[in-house]
C-alpha positions in Angstrom: -18.0 -6.1 6.9 -15.1 -4.8 9.0 -14.3 -1.1 9.0 -12.3 1.5 10.8 -14.2 4.6 11.5 -13.2 8.2 11.9 -10.7 8.8 14.7 -9.5 5.2 15.2 -5.8 5.1 15.6 -3.1 2.5 16.1 0.1 3.2 18.0 2.8 0.5 17.8 1.0 -2.7 16.6 3.2 -5.5 15.5 1.2 -7.7 13.0 -0.1 -11.2 12.8 2.4 -13.8 11.7 4.5 -11.0 10.2 1.7 -9.4 8.2 -0.2 -6.2 8.7 1.1 -4.3 11.7 -2.3 -2.6 12.3 -4.7 -4.3 9.9 -4.5 -7.8 8.4 -7.2 -8.8 5.8 -7.5 -12.4 4.9 -9.8 -12.4 2.0 -12.6 -10.2 3.4 -14.0 -6.9 2.4 -12.4 -4.1 4.5 -13.3 -0.5 4.3 -11.1 2.1 6.1 -12.7 5.5 5.9 -10.9 8.2 7.9 -8.6 7.8 10.9 -4.9 7.3 11.2 -2.7 4.2 11.1 0.7 5.0 12.4 3.8 3.6 14.2 3.1 -0.1 13.2 5.5 -2.6 11.9 5.5 -6.1 10.3 7.5 -8.2 7.9 5.0 -7.3 5.1 2.5 -4.5 5.2 3.7 -2.4 8.1 0.4 -0.6 8.4 -2.0 -2.8 6.4 -1.7 -6.2 4.7 -4.4 -7.6 2.5 -4.3 -11.2 1.2 -7.2 -11.6 -1.3 -10.5 -9.9 -0.9 -11.2 -6.2 -1.3 -9.4 -3.3 0.5 -10.8 0.2 0.2 -9.1 3.2 1.9 -10.7 6.6 1.9 -9.5 9.8 3.5 -7.2 8.0 6.0 -3.7 8.8 7.0 -1.2 5.9 6.7 2.0 7.3 8.2 5.2 6.3 9.9 4.8 2.5 9.5 7.6 0.0 8.7 7.9 -3.3 6.9 11.1 -5.2 6.5 10.0 -7.1 3.3 7.8 -4.6 1.5 4.8 -2.4 1.7 5.8 0.0 4.5 2.3 1.6 4.5 0.2 -0.9 2.5 0.9 -4.3 0.9 -2.0 -5.6 -1.2 -1.4 -9.2 -2.3 -3.8 -10.7 -4.8 -6.4 -8.1 -3.7 -8.7 -5.5 -5.2 -7.4 -2.2 -3.9 -8.9 1.2 -4.0 -7.3 4.2 -2.4 -9.4 7.4 -2.6 -8.3 10.6 -0.8 -5.8 8.9 1.5 -2.4 10.4 2.6 0.4 7.8 2.6 3.5 9.4 4.0 6.7 8.6 5.9 6.5 4.8 5.6 9.5 2.5 5.1 9.4 -0.6 3.0 12.8 -1.7 4.2 15.2 -3.5 1.9 12.4 -4.5 -0.4 9.6 -3.0 -2.5 7.1 -0.2 -2.0 7.7 2.2 0.8 4.2 3.6 0.6 2.3 1.0 -1.4 3.3 -2.5 -2.6 0.8 -4.2 -5.0 1.7 -7.8 -5.9 0.0 -11.0 -7.2 -2.9 -8.9 -8.7 -5.2 -10.5 -11.2 -6.0 -8.7 -14.4 -3.9 -7.1 -17.1 -5.8 -3.9 -17.9 -5.7 -4.9 -21.6 -8.5 -5.1 -24.2 -8.7 -8.9 -23.7 -8.5 -8.6 -19.9 -9.7 -5.1 -19.0 -9.9 -5.6 -15.2 -7.6 -3.2 -13.3 -7.2 -4.5 -9.7 -5.8 -1.3 -8.2 -7.1 2.3 -8.3 -5.4 5.2 -6.6 -7.1 8.6 -6.9 -7.2 11.9 -5.1 -4.3 10.7 -2.9 -1.0 12.0 -1.6 2.0 9.6 -1.6 5.1 11.3 -0.2 8.3 10.9 1.7 8.2 7.1 1.7 11.4 4.9 1.4 12.1 1.4 0.1 14.9 -0.4 -1.9 12.8 -0.1 -5.1 9.6 1.9 -5.7 9.9 4.4 -2.8 6.3 5.6 -3.3 4.6 2.7 -5.2 5.8 -0.7 -6.4 3.4 -2.8 -8.5 3.6 -6.0 -10.5 0.3 -5.4 -12.3 -1.8 -2.6 -13.7 -2.8 0.3 -11.5 -4.9 3.3 -12.5 -3.6 6.5 -10.8 -5.4 9.8 -11.2 -5.4 13.2 -9.4 -2.7 11.9 -7.1 0.5 13.7 -5.9 3.5 11.4 -5.7 6.5 13.4 -4.4 9.6 13.1 -2.2 9.8 9.3 -2.2 13.2 7.5 -2.2 14.5 4.3 -3.7 17.6 3.5 -1.7 19.3 1.0 -4.1 17.9 1.4 -7.6 17.4 5.1 -8.0 15.8 4.8 -11.4 12.7 3.3 -9.6 12.4 6.1 -7.1 8.7 7.1 -7.0 7.1 4.3 -9.0 8.2 0.8 -9.9 6.1 -1.3 -12.3 6.9 -4.7 -13.6 4.9 -7.4 -15.5 5.4 -9.9 -12.7 8.2 -11.7 -14.5 
């Protein structure tokens, strides 16, 4: 299973086929525990892009990354996502969704009939990120957020969706 260990750092990566400036996950299990991902850019997922599979981020710094089409720091598409103890700051989602984190295409509804919640964010700090909508977090499915600070994020076009944007996918 791929992993980034303590102290690994990216400076200026540019993504595979427009996805994941520093990390691109194509259906695998990826664990990033510690380290810093900074200064990367892509069309989607400036720092990290996950397409399917499982992405776990613990105690890492995701900072100063840029995506032109969403997920300045992280874009998790159709993926199980866990963020625990990470700092996601100063990322830019461009003229799209999710400056810090963009969660899309997730399976599960978080209801009694479909209790699976595909995204969990806990013990994290999400601050000073920018995007058109959902400056901090944009999601089209259920996400469980606990013990997390979300502050200073900016939505540049639709101010009512500043720190967090959630839709039912329609």
